[in-house]
C-alpha positions, 0 to 999 in steps of 0.5 A: 252341223254334224251329219249322223253316221247313218247318213255318211254311208257311201254308195248311190241309192236309187232313192233318198230315204225319207229320213235323209231327206228330212235331214236335208230340210232341217239343214236348209232351215238351219242355214236360213231357208224359211220353209222346206218340204219334200216333194215329188219332182213331177209336181214341179211345173215347168212352162214355156211362157216363162222363157217368153216373158224373159225374152220379151221384157226381162233386162237379164235376157241373154246376159248369163247362163241363168237366163234365156237363151242360154238357160235350158229350155222347158222341155230339157228341164222337164226331161231332167226333172223326170230322172228324179224320184224325190226333191226338196223345196225350200222357200224364203224371201232373201234371194241371195241367201236362198240361192246360197242355201240351195247350193250348199244343200246340193253339196251336202247331198252330194257328199252324202252319196247322192251324186245326182243332187242338183239345185234349181233356184228361182227369182221372184217374178218382179226381178225381171219386170219392166 
């Protein structure tokens, strides 16, 4: 997908303009995401119970940096999210594909000049279920 010239400008604005965010959503859908929308980062719910659930029942606990105790805790995650003014939320049922889309989208945003772009991904609650 070709990025329109209006999107290739350099610099790091304080907010991603709405039309550029829409471009990122369109790009995510073209890469395989099933849904996408622009959200306020503070609408993302981050809670402690998720870490506890993983610690006491998830076979992936302590296996890699994406799972507790190595993954960031809820408080650190909330603090990091609060540093953003806009976010994209993408959904789909194919976990690996959606992760790939999120990582590629992060790269697109970065190369558009948004150096704070960061992809969070989430697995289905059933992945770590016992």
